[in-house]
C-alpha positions, 0 to 999 in steps of 0.5 A, spaced: 660 134 113 653 137 116 649 135 121 645 129 120 638 127 122 636 126 129 632 120 131 625 122 134 620 117 137 615 116 131 609 112 131 602 112 127 595 109 128 595 104 121 591 098 122 596 092 124 596 086 119 596 079 122 597 072 119 593 066 120 595 060 124 597 063 131 598 060 137 595 062 144 602 066 146 602 069 139 594 071 140 596 074 146 601 078 143 597 081 137 592 083 142 597 087 146 600 090 140 593 092 138 592 096 144 599 099 144 598 102 138 591 105 140 594 108 146 601 110 143 599 112 136 595 119 137 600 122 142 607 120 138 604 123 132 602 129 135 609 129 139 612 129 132 608 135 129 610 139 135 617 137 135 617 140 127 614 146 130 619 147 135 625 146 130 622 151 125 620 157 130 624 156 136 618 158 140 618 156 148 611 154 148 612 148 143 618 146 147 614 146 153 609 142 149 614 137 147 617 136 153 610 134 156 608 129 150 615 126 150 614 124 158 607 122 156 610 117 151 616 115 156 611 113 161 607 108 157 614 105 156 615 105 163 609 100 165 612 095 169 607 090 168 607 091 160 614 090 160 614 083 165 609 081 159 614 082 154 619 079 157 615 073 159 613 072 151 621 072 149 622 067 154 617 063 152 620 062 145 613 061 142 612 067 138 614 064 131 611 068 126 616 073 123 613 079 124 610 078 131 617 076 133 620 082 130 615 087 133 616 083 140 624 085 140 623 092 138 617 093 144 622 089 149 628 094 148 623 100 148 620 098 154 627 095 157 630 102 157 624 106 160 624 101 166 625 107 171 621 111 176 617 116 174 621 122 178 627 120 174 623 119 168 621 126 168 627 129 170 630 126 164 625 128 159 625 135 162 633 136 162 633 134 155 628 138 152 631 144 155 638 143 153 635 142 146 631 149 146 637 153 149 641 149 143 636 150 137 635 158 139 642 160 141 646 164 136 653 166 137 656 172 136 662 176 132 664 182 135 657 183 138 653 181 132 649 175 132 651 170 126 647 164 124 651 157 122 650 159 115 654 165 116 660 161 120 660 156 114 661 162 109 666 165 113 670 159 114 670 157 107 671 163 104 674 168 109 682 170 108 682 174 115 685 170 120 682 174 126 675 173 123 676 166 122 678 165 129 672 169 131 667 165 127 670 158 129 669 161 137 662 163 135 661 156 133 663 153 140 660 159 144 653 154 145 658 149 148 659 153 155 652 155 155 649 148 155 655 144 158 653 144 165 646 142 164 649 137 159 653 133 164 647 133 169 643 130 163 649 125 162 649 123 169 641 122 169 642 118 163 647 113 167 643 113 173 637 110 169 641 105 165 644 102 172 636 102 174 635 097 168 642 093 169 647 096 165 654 100 167 652 106 164 648 109 158 653 108 153 653 101 154 645 100 154 644 104 148 649 099 144 645 093 147 638 096 146 640 098 139 642 091 137 649 092 136 655 089 140 660 093 143 666 089 142 664 088 134 664 096 134 671 097 138 674 092 133 671 096 127 674 102 129 680 099 131 681 096 124 679 103 121 684 107 125 690 102 123 688 102 116 687 110 115 693 112 120 698 113 114 693 115 108 690 120 113 697 123 115 699 123 108 693 127 106 693 132 111 700 134 110 698 136 103 692 139 105 696 143 111 701 145 106 696 148 101 692 152 107 698 154 110 700 157 103 694 161 103 694 164 109 701 166 109 704 162 115 707 155 116 704 149 117 706 149 124 702 155 125 695 152 123 690 152 128 683 149 128 680 155 125 684 155 119 680 149 117 673 150 113 669 146 118 668 148 126 670 140 127 674 139 121 669 134 119 669 136 112 674 137 107 676 144 105 675 146 098 682 147 096 685 143 091 685 147 084 678 147 083 673 150 088 666 146 087 662 151 090 663 155 083 659 150 079 653 150 084 653 158 085 648 159 079 644 153 080 638 152 085 640 146 089 633 144 091 631 144 084 637 140 082 635 135 088 628 134 086 630 133 078 635 128 080 630 124 085 625 124 080 629 121 075 631 115 079 624 113 080 624 116 087 620 123 086 620 127 092 616 133 090 611 131 095 616 131 101 619 138 099 612 141 099 611 139 106 619 141 108 622 148 111 628 149 107 631 156 108 634 160 114 631 164 119 631 167 126 629 162 131 630 156 126 634 150 128 640 151 124 642 145 121 638 139 118 634 133 119 629 129 116 622 127 119 617 121 118 611 125 122 606 119 122 609 113 118 603 114 113 606 118 108 607 125 112 615 125 110 619 132 110 626 135 111 628 141 114 634 145 111 637 152 111 639 152 104 644 156 100 647 154 093 653 151 095 656 144 094 655 143 102 648 144 101 647 140 095 650 134 099 645 136 105 639 136 101 641 130 097 643 126 104 636 129 107 632 126 102 635 120 102 633 119 109 626 121 107 625 117 101 627 111 105 621 113 110 616 114 104 617 108 101 616 103 107 611 098 105 604 100 108 602 093 108 607 092 114 605 093 121 607 100 123 612 098 128 616 095 122 615 101 118 621 104 119 629 103 117 632 096 119 637 100 123 638 108 124 645 106 121 642 103 115 638 110 113 644 113 114 647 109 109 642 111 104 643 118 106 650 118 105 650 114 098 646 120 095 650 125 099 656 123 096 654 125 089 655 132 090 662 131 089 661 126 083 664 129 077 660 125 072 653 126 076 655 134 076 656 134 069 649 131 067 646 135 073 649 141 071 650 141 064 658 141 064 662 140 058 667 134 057 673 139 059 669 141 065 668 134 067 675 132 066 677 138 070 673 136 076 674 129 076 682 131 077 680 134 084 673 131 085 675 124 087 681 127 091 675 131 095 671 125 096 677 120 098 679 125 103 672 126 105 671 119 107 678 118 110 677 124 114 670 122 116 672 116 119 678 119 123 672 124 126 668 118 128 673 115 132 674 122 136 666 122 137 666 114 138 671 114 143 670 121 147 662 119 148 664 112 151 669 115 156 664 121 157 659 116 160 664 112 163 666 118 167 663 124 166 667 128 172 673 127 169 677 133 165 672 132 159 675 139 155 682 136 155 680 129 154 676 132 147 683 135 145 687 129 146 683 125 142 682 130 136 690 131 136 690 123 136 685 122 131 685 128 127 692 131 128 689 138 129 693 142 135 689 145 140 688 152 141 692 156 145 690 158 152 685 154 157 681 149 153 673 151 154 667 146 153 666 147 145 666 140 144 659 140 147 657 145 141 656 138 138 649 137 138 649 130 138 651 129 145 644 132 147 639 130 141 642 123 139 647 121 144 651 115 143 649 115 136 655 117 132 658 110 131 652 109 126 654 114 121 661 110 120 657 104 119 653 108 115 659 109 110 661 102 110 654 100 108 654 106 103 660 103 099 657 096 100 651 098 096 654 102 091 659 096 089 653 091 089 649 096 085 654 097 080 656 090 079 650 086 080 644 091 079 647 095 073 652 089 071 658 093 070 665 091 071 667 098 074 664 104 077 668 109 072 663 114 070 657 112 074 653 118 076 646 114 077 643 120 073 636 118 070 637 110 072 630 108 075 633 101 076 636 104 082 630 106 085 627 099 083 632 096 087 632 100 093 625 100 094 624 092 093 631 090 097 632 096 102 626 101 103 620 096 102 621 091 108 623 097 113 624 093 120 622 087 118 629 083 118 634 085 123 639 089 120 644 084 118 639 080 115 637 085 111 644 087 109 645 080 107 638 080 103 640 086 099 647 085 098 649 077 098 653 078 104 654 081 112 656 088 113 663 089 111 668 094 111 672 092 105 668 096 100 669 102 104 677 101 104 677 099 097 673 105 095 677 110 099 683 108 103 689 108 098 
């Protein structure tokens, strides 16, 4: 699985629409929001454009400018008088209008996490931006030659030379040692800021201000761990035999570089058919554009604004960005005609259409996803199609015989991918929780203890380095990774509801979602349009008839 889109503060300056019959408190809040938009809107839109320029060019001048703009934005949210006003509004209990109450909640949490002194705020923003610049512009080396992440993925997917595989794997981790000291300092600064506003650490603050519950998250991850322990061990044992045979070694001799992803977060394409074969003669951009248009969610305007191919200095992974919440939505990728990048562009366009189809009549504060994991769910829902045999047949023009051959392995790939991702998410969630609880502990060894426990991958021989820090989320999307797992759960819940309730089918056998405008209609009405008008769980109930539940993910993939 490739890197996911990164959360960035994004605002614009559209009109705010208010209802009638407001009381005195609501009138005050309306006036506050209007003034807030006028103040913060132009700066944040500019910051988004600068972030795009920094990511697409790698130039220091853009990162310097981004740091200044982000600091200016955070200073707005650190205003103690405005925070006191929002706090008093919440305590009053007099804000009853649904839209105003929702905007109040969002503003309150945004201000809460920024109630820190100016010097610390400046250090946080400066440190964060400098690490991002180092990370985004770094290129690992193999035998002294610079390589891109696309080069590394190619070697780790297709390479049979075990020495070169090891060198590629290590090259993917080199940036970790480059940034780890800065990252630990940033973790401590984040913790310092969290303690200033009453939390034990930054991880705890992130969960609370993200309108989530730590105990509930622990319960979900514990349940998934128990349910996937045996199925994962069984699937990995089979995979290890196949991989070991291909390298002419025993399963006990397998090392981290023998898998096809630097973090083993993606299933190696080794089961009888290599799905890359079916994509190599197709343009994945054109396939994605054709597919989304067929379900009534055209993306041609998004793709025109996007940056899709690899080059020196460019951010090496992928993300989606809503620049202004008024229609300027775009994605960044580094495309190749492979199954990995077919999934990537389907995934990132899933984020993009979610942003594109927010109801523009809603207030700008609510013109974003109900939660970061709900946009992940939509992206994952679409990304899964790259391994769907029925989808591949219709989009690639395959014969019934080819579809039957693919079906035998595509379901196995998809099942393993989902279970594998659950195990990988357990590593990230538990590591990050412990990272912020005690940043001075032996993090390198802690990382491998968790990898061995959850992913059943042996640590490399010799002293372990800080390769874990090469995972960009620790810097650019801290304490976020659990949202990917929640997104997988919701993707399965949406899939079940659409198949049974929207399409009115008895099973998902043969469902490809190709040429089905009912899918686009449903998503626009129930998920995209409302944006963040409702708390995430209320939105899910309205869209699927029940609260978020792991049961559909388990039914679909844990067998």
